[in-house]
Rosetta silent file (secondary structure, phi, psi, omega in degrees, C-alpha in Angstrom):
SEQUENCE: XXXXXXXXXXXXXXXXXXXXXXXXXXXXXXXXXXXXXXXXXXXXXXXXXXXXXXXXXXXXXXXXXX
SCORE:     score description
SCORE:     0.000 S_00000001
   1 L     0.000  141.154 -177.862    0.023   -0.012    0.021 S_00000001
   2 L   -64.332  140.117  178.643    1.122    3.523   -0.716 S_00000001
   3 L  -137.926  159.080  175.595    2.407    5.662    2.183 S_00000001
   4 L   -52.387  135.093  179.207    3.709    9.211    2.831 S_00000001
   5 L    93.899  -13.631  177.676    7.339    9.504    1.579 S_00000001
   6 L   -67.514  145.756  177.554    7.006    6.850   -1.156 S_00000001
   7 E   -91.378  128.995 -178.639    8.625    7.703   -4.484 S_00000001
   8 E  -136.031  163.819  168.424    6.272    7.272   -7.439 S_00000001
   9 E  -127.129  155.529  177.735    6.004    8.002  -11.230 S_00000001
  10 E   -79.979  132.079  178.968    2.975    8.681  -13.270 S_00000001
  11 L   -97.940 -170.960 -173.620    2.063    5.698  -15.590 S_00000001
  12 L   -90.254   11.141 -178.473    0.139    5.839  -18.858 S_00000001
  13 L   -66.647  -32.967  176.890   -3.341    5.148  -17.487 S_00000001
  14 L  -120.669  167.553  174.505   -4.061    8.924  -17.734 S_00000001
  15 L   -62.616  130.668  170.368   -2.522   11.730  -19.947 S_00000001
  16 L  -121.800  125.512 -177.229    0.849   12.728  -18.657 S_00000001
  17 L   -65.230  157.484  179.480    2.577   15.804  -20.067 S_00000001
  18 L   -56.117  -41.114 -176.002    6.061   15.449  -21.567 S_00000001
  19 L   -67.690  -25.412 -179.307    7.603   17.464  -18.609 S_00000001
  20 L   -95.472  -14.597 -179.756    6.057   14.952  -16.117 S_00000001
  21 L   -67.238  127.263 -179.788    6.863   11.670  -17.904 S_00000001
  22 L    78.816   -3.463 -179.606    9.436    9.843  -15.968 S_00000001
  23 L   -73.402  138.636  175.871    9.503   12.501  -13.119 S_00000001
  24 L   -93.476  126.857 -176.419    9.839   10.955   -9.736 S_00000001
  25 E  -108.747  158.929  170.509    7.293   12.418   -7.197 S_00000001
  26 E  -116.328  129.109 -179.327    7.184   12.052   -3.470 S_00000001
  27 E   -67.885  134.611  179.799    3.879   11.298   -1.809 S_00000001
  28 L  -120.929   13.482  176.818    2.870   13.816    0.803 S_00000001
  29 L  -150.923  161.165  167.506   -0.429   12.281    1.927 S_00000001
  30 L   -78.579  152.538  179.475   -2.122    9.072    2.688 S_00000001
  31 L   -67.042  147.997  176.658   -4.673    8.006   -0.031 S_00000001
  32 E  -142.747  158.785 -179.818   -8.252    9.244    0.313 S_00000001
  33 E   -90.101  128.724  177.552  -11.386    8.922   -1.734 S_00000001
  34 E  -132.745  113.154 -178.358  -12.507   11.802   -3.859 S_00000001
  35 L    51.390   46.288  178.416  -15.636   11.449   -6.034 S_00000001
  36 L    77.763    0.690  178.033  -15.162    7.595   -6.012 S_00000001
  37 E  -116.285  139.045  176.191  -11.504    7.716   -6.937 S_00000001
  38 E   -75.962  121.002 -174.721   -8.588    6.990   -4.614 S_00000001
  39 E  -130.576  165.498  174.629   -6.164    9.925   -4.737 S_00000001
  40 E  -141.672  166.247  170.691   -3.005   11.248   -3.002 S_00000001
  41 E   -98.253  139.862 -179.348   -1.078   14.501   -2.797 S_00000001
  42 E  -115.405  141.921  176.913    2.270   14.701   -4.516 S_00000001
  43 L   -63.159  131.699  176.942    5.067   17.185   -3.544 S_00000001
  44 L    85.022    0.122  175.211    5.233   20.040   -6.115 S_00000001
  45 L  -122.116  138.421  176.709    1.694   19.222   -7.579 S_00000001
  46 L   -90.335  153.219  176.835   -1.528   20.839   -6.505 S_00000001
  47 L    73.314  169.777 -179.045   -4.658   18.802   -5.954 S_00000001
  48 E   -76.000  157.250  174.791   -5.021   15.021   -5.670 S_00000001
  49 E  -128.856  136.708 -172.308   -3.707   12.542   -8.211 S_00000001
  50 E   -67.514  131.336 -178.470   -5.410    9.174   -8.819 S_00000001
  51 H   -61.894  -34.395 -177.070   -3.474    6.298   -7.173 S_00000001
  52 H   -75.745   -1.897  174.372   -4.093    3.889  -10.169 S_00000001
  53 H   -96.710   12.709 -175.457   -2.202    6.454  -12.272 S_00000001
  54 E  -122.497  143.351  169.345    0.911    5.945  -10.204 S_00000001
  55 E  -122.659  138.308  177.267    3.715    3.331  -10.003 S_00000001
  56 E   -69.242  136.412  174.956    5.986    2.907   -7.008 S_00000001
  57 L   -87.110  132.530 -179.841    9.633    3.489   -7.812 S_00000001
  58 L   -89.512  109.851 -179.743   11.708    0.553   -6.588 S_00000001
  59 L   -84.537  138.907 -175.589   14.930    2.120   -5.100 S_00000001
  60 L   -64.581  139.029  176.300   18.126    0.166   -5.664 S_00000001
  61 L   -87.402  140.127  173.879   19.514   -1.453   -2.603 S_00000001
  62 L   -79.118  123.174 -178.840   23.217   -0.990   -1.929 S_00000001
  63 L  -102.038  104.639 -173.326   24.874   -4.347   -2.147 S_00000001
  64 L   -67.766   -9.635 -179.955   28.061   -4.351   -0.108 S_00000001
  65 L   -99.179  -11.270 -175.954   29.136   -7.550   -1.893 S_00000001
  66 L   -91.029    0.000    0.000   28.380   -6.276   -5.402 S_00000001
């Protein structure tokens, strides 16, 4: 489940402008329902953004042996 501080990118479920494609956003709220859609707040973006339009960024783990 998504939580505050998670890093996410916008997927292609909804229109994403060229400047936002591939941009990593930080979640600044817990998900909540707005007009039947689960949304969250993203740092640097006003208003809620639909959770199903986001993918969590998997951060690389530092491998001390690698």
